[in-house]
Structures are given as structure tokens and as C-alpha cells.
N, C-alpha and C positions, 0 to 999 in steps of 0.2 A: 284455371280457367280464368280471363280477365272478363274486368266488366266493361261497355261502353255506355257513357253518357253523353245526352244532348239536352242542348241547351233551347227552350222555347221562347217565345214570347207569349205562350197562355202557361196559367198556373197551373191547370189540372186538366186535365185529358176532356172530361165532364162542360169545361167551358167548351174547348175545343169543338165537341158534339154539338153543343147549345148554338154556337152558330154554324154547324151543320143542318139543325131544324130549320132556322131560318130562311138557307138559303134554301133548300131543299122543300120551303113550304109551295102549297099549291098557290095556280094563279088565284085572283080572285083580288077583290076590295082590301083585303088584309095585307095582298104581298108586300104595298109600299113602305108598308111599315116595320115589315117583316126583314126587308133588303134595307132599311133606313137603319136597325136596329145591326145587323150583319155588319154593313160599313162601318156604324160608330164603333164597333170592337174591333174592327179591324184594324182600323185606325191606331186606336191605342198599342195593336202587338204592333204596328210599325214602327212608334216609335222606342219600341225596347228592343229593336233587331230581330237576325236572324228569321226572318220571315220566309217562310218556302214560297216560291214563285207564283204556284196558282193558288196559294191565298192571295199572294199580293194583286195578282194579274185579277181575280174575281174581285176585289177592293177596287180597282182603278175601271173596271168596266161596269159594274155597277155605280159609280162615282157618275160617269159619263150620263147613265142610264137617265138616274136621278136629278142630274142638273138639266138634262133635255126635259125631263117631265114636270120641273117646275116654271119653266118658261117665265123667266127673268129677263131674259133679252130677245128683244126684237132681230136680230141678227144671226143669221146662220154660222157664220165664223165661228165663233169662240164654240160651237156646240161641237159641228165638225172637228175644231181643232180639238178638242178633249176627248171626242170617240175616238180622233187617227192617233193621238199619243197611246191612249190604255189601248190599242187595238195593235201599234205598235213595238208600244213593252213587251205585251203579251205573246208576240210572235217572237221578238229578237230574244227575249228571256230562254224562254223554252229551247230554242235553236243553242244559244249558249250555253246550255245545260246539257243537251245531245254533244254538243263535241267534245264537252268537259269528259266526256263517259267515253267516244270512243276514239276520239285525237283528231286534233286536227285538220286540214283541207276538206272537209266535209261541207256539203255546199245546204243551205237552207233548205230546199227541198228534200235534199236524200236524208238530212236529218229528220224532216217534218215526216215522211214517208217512214222511219223506224218506230217512231212515238204515235203513228196512225194520225200526225195532226193535218186536217185537210189540204189540201195543196195550195187552195184559193185564199186562205189565209197570208201564205208566201207571196202570193200574188200580189195581195192588197199591200201589205207591207213594202213592196219593193215599189208599186205605184207612189202608193205616199210619200216615199223617201225619194223619189227620181223623178216624178211626174207632177207632183200636186196631187192636193187632198182628192180623195175619190168623191161622188156627191154625197147627200145625207142621204138617202134611201139604201143606197147600200151599206154605210155605216152602219145604221139603225138595226141592218139585217145582221150582219157578218159580228155586232155584238151579240146578239140577241144568240146565234150558232155559237159563238165562243165561249158564253155563258154555259149554253146546255152541253159543251165539249168538256167545261170544267167538272159541270158536275156528274157525268159521266164517268172520266177518267178519273175526280180526284174526291171529290165531295162523297159521293154516295158508295165510295167503297172504305172511306173512314172504318165504319163499322167493323169490317175484315182485317182489318189491320194486325188487330193481335192475335189471330190464326195465320195467317201472311207472312208473319216477321220472321219466323225461324227459317222458312224455305228461302225467304229474300237474302236472309245475312247467310246463309248459308252457300248461297250464290247458284242456284238450281236455275237450267234452264226453263225457259217454257217451254209446252206441249208442243212438238212438230205437226205441221198441218194435218199432216197422215193420220197421226195417233190422235189428236185433235178431234175428226168425223168420224174415226170408228167409233171411238168411246161414246159421242153424242150419237149415235145409230144404233147402236146396242141399246142402249138404256132407251130410247124411242121405241124402239123394237119389243122389248119387254114391257112397258107401260102399255102398249097398244095391245101386246098381246095379253097381259093381265085385265084392261080394260072392257077388251069385249068377253072374256072368261066370265068378268061380273056383269054383265049389261044380259049375255047368255043365258044366265042362273035365274033369269026372270026379277035382279033388284037392278032398277034404275036409280038407287038412291047412291052419292059418293061413298067412296069406299077408303076416302082420305090418303090414297097413294097417290094423287096430283099432287099434294104437299112436297111429301118425302122426295118424289120424280123431280118435282121443281125446283128445288133443292141441290139436287142433284147436280142435275143439268146447270145451272146458276156458278154450280162450283166447279165443275168440266170447263166452262167454257169462261172459267176467269183464270185458266190455266194456261191458257194459250193465247200469243194475238189472234186479232178478231175474232175474237170465241163467240161475241154475241151472234156476227155474222154468219158464223160456219152453221151455228144451232138454226138460224131462219131457213138459210141453204139446207139444211138437212129438214127440216118443216116441209120444205117447197116441194122436194121429189117426190114423185109419184108412190102409192102406196104407204104413205101418212097421211097429208091433211086433204089429200083427194083421192080416191079410188083410181086404183090402177083401172077399171072401165069408165069411161065420161058417162058425166051423166048430164041428162038429158035437158033435168029443169031442178029447182031449189030443193024441190021434197024429195028430191033423193040423196041431198047430201046430209041428211036426219041426222043419220047412223053414225056420219063423220062428224056432227057438228055435239052429239051424245059422247064420243070416243074421246074426243078431244080440247072441250071448251073448259072444263076443268082445270086441266092443265094449263090451259093457255092463258086463262084469269086467272088463275096463280102468279105465274110469271109476269102478266100485266101488272098485277098488284106488287108484286115485292120486288120488283128487279127493274132499276127506272132506265136499266141500259139494253133492255130486253124488244118493246115497242116499235122502236124506229127501224133499226135492220130489218125487223120480222115485216112490218111493213113493205119497206122498200125491197125485199128478199122478193116479197107477193109480187111486184110491178115485175122486178127484173124476168121474174119467169111465169108471168103473165099468158104470152104470145104462145109460148110452150105447153101450156098447161094452161086453159082458161077459165075453168072450173076453179080456179083460185078465185075469181071476181065474185062467187058467190060467199065465199069468205069476206074478202073486202066489206062485202053489203051487210052480212052476217053482224061483222064488227063494228059496224055505226050505225048500226040499226035497232039490234035487238036489245031487251031491255036490262039485262044481267051485263053485259057490254060498256052501256050507256051507262048503268052505277060505275062499273069499275074504273071505266078512265076518267069518269067526273068531268072537270072542267077541262081535263088536257084532251077530249075530244076533238075539239075544233083547230087544237094548232097540229093535231095528228093527221087530220082530214087535211088540211094545208099543208102537209108533209106530204102526204101520198098524189093527192092533185100536180104539186110542184115537179115528182119523180113522173107523173104520168108527161107532163109537159117538153120534159126532157127526153123521152124519148115517144113521141108521138106515133100510134099505129088505132088499129081497129080495136081492140081489149082496152088500150089504155084508154082510149076517147071513150068508152063506154063506160070505163071504171071512174072517171074525173065525173061524168055528167051524174052517176049515180053519187057518190060522194058532195056535190055543190050544195042540195041542198040540204044537206046535215050541218054545215059551217052556220054560224051564226057571228056578225061581228060589221065591222065597214066594209070590210076586203072583197065581201061577195061578190058586189057586185065587177070589181078589178079583176076577180078568179076569173069570173063569169067570160068576159071581156077576152082575157088571154086565152082561156080556151075555145072562143069561137076563130080567133085570129090563128090559132095552134093549128086546130082542127078541120078549119076549113076545107071543103073539094077533096079530104086524102084521100077518098076511095080509086081518084081517078090519075094517083100520081105514081108514078116507077118508083121504085128502090135510089134512084140517083136523089129524084125530085124530092121523097122523101127523107133524104138525108140534109139535104139544104135547108127544109124547115126546118129540122129537129135543129138545124144549129142557126136559125132566124130566133127558132123559141130560145134559143139559150140567151142569144142577147136580150133579148125583150126579159127574161130574167133578172139580167144584171143589171137591171135599175127597177125589178121590181119591188114593190116593198109586199111580202108575201109574211106574214107572222105564222 
């Protein structure tokens, strides 16, 4: 049996995990210092060589953000140029890695699709290379999204490297989409059955089953492509989060909250890859299943959820409102209006104006006009500064 050795710029695994904690630290007053410490360490690693592209890109994107925040220049050009260089390197590097594995001839968009990199990053890179630098608002937003993608795709998965390294070395293929959905649904059904029995016994206290189920769901989700999105779609299916019979008011959703809250809260706290796909899935399914609106309201108003989400609450609410603006209809308007009061920060007024412009007179338009309005709102969002 042959051994494989890899040269890394970090001396020990604990050194890498220390930077991971700094990268994944919660937003707030200490975030800037934490990011600066992480950037300083990444700069040292870069001098040693063999720096993974995900780590290099994280450093370049953080450097652009911190350069902007320091405000040492009155000109927008050097700030925009720094953002553009970081984003271009981020996209090009991952495209090159994808081509080296899949062979030459693939376009950047094809590579991006394979690695689940949002296509708008490739479009932004093309614009920067052939049309000139994008405006600063778009660069700031794209940098934030790129860092979130790196956190979810690379940094948040470092803890699981030891457990997944054997299958990765063995060349095991990701679970098929069909098998992935089936296993997730079986786990959710088993949890629902167990939780109902527990509640029917008259015991409303947690039985701890939610923790092992959350760990199992996370493991399954990481076994296939778009696993967390598939998990989110399964949760939104009739009979899981929402009853098969439509609820007439939020009081009728109480039983659903008692069944699912513990599990969802556990996933929200332990998995950084869960909440955004989960919230996006609820918006996608809102028209077909309006009772999901009660869940959106519950998540952003309930005390237990506020504690669990902490400072992420505002950024997640903004994420939901952005999704609503891109798919305007009666239900998404209602959801956006519900969440606007929960947002704290300088962008509240701007978001309110975008909502007013997007949803105005929506009741009186036909499907063709609705499509045109959705297209217009996407152009509004292109230059919007939504955090």
C-alpha cells in the first residue's frame, strides 16, 4: 500500500482550522479584526506556495473588502480595480481547475455549472474582461456572494475532510439525484412519525431525536450535488412543513411548528449550508403552497429562531426579499412586506422602495405584464446594493 504526501503552506491542521474559525466568525464589531487576522495568515501561506485556489481567492476577496472599508483613497477607481481583480481571479482559477479535471474544450459556463458556481460570476468576469469594470455596487455585492460561496463550498466543510477523504480517494461518485431525494424523504418521514408519537404521548419536551436526524440529513445532503437544495425542496413538499389540508390561520400551524421546529433549528445552527437554500425553496414554492408564508413569518419573528439566527437574521431576511423581488406575485409581495420590518440597517429604505416599485398595481396585470415586471425588477436589482 503506497502512501501519498501533500505539501501544504500551513504547518499543522489546527493552523488551517484556526483560520477557518476566523473566516466563519459571525458578523459584528469583531468581524473586521477576525478577517484581518485571517488575511494576514493567508498572506504568509501565499509566500510558502502550494496555496489552494479556494484559500487564495478568499484572501484576495477579503483584501478587496478591507481596502474598501479603510477608505484611504477618495477615488473609486482603485477600489473597483481591486474588487475586479479579486473576482476575476476567483472565477478564472475555478474554471481552470474544472478544465484540468474534465479536459479541455469546456466553456467557463459549463465548468461553473459542474461545480455549482452561480453563472452570474462568469458573466461578471466576461464583462470585466471585455467591456470594462462593472459598477462598484455590483462588485461589492458579488464579492460578498463569492465569499459566502467559498464559506459554504470550502471553509465550512473542512471539519468533515477526515471522514470524507477515504471515499474521495476511492473515487466514489456523488449520490444520484433520485437516490438523494429518496433517502432524504425517508429520513424526514421517519422523523415526522417519531415526533408525532412523542407528542401524542403527552410529552412536549424534546427527545433528542432532532439532533441525530439533523446530523443524518446533513450527511446525506453532502453525499450528492445540490444536496441542501434537494433537502429544502423535500421539506417544502406537502405533508412535511405544511399540512396536506390548507391552514386558515397561523394558529392551525402550531402543530407543524411543534413537530419541525427542533429539527430546523438544529440544522440552522449546525449547518452553514442550510438556511439560504431552505429560504429560497420556500419562496419558489410559495405560490403553490401559500401556508409556507406562516413559516417565513415564524422564522423571522419567533424568539427561539431570533436567538438561533442571531446577527444572520437581517442578511437572511434581505436574501428572502431579494428572491421575492425576482419573482413578483401576490404571495411574494405578502412575504416581502412581512419581512421588511425585521431588517435592521441602512438598506431598509432602499429595499422598501424596490418593493414598492416591483409590486405596484400587480393585481391588475396579466401574466405577460408580470413577466415584463419581473424582468424590470432584475435590472433594478443588478445595480442594487442589497446586503
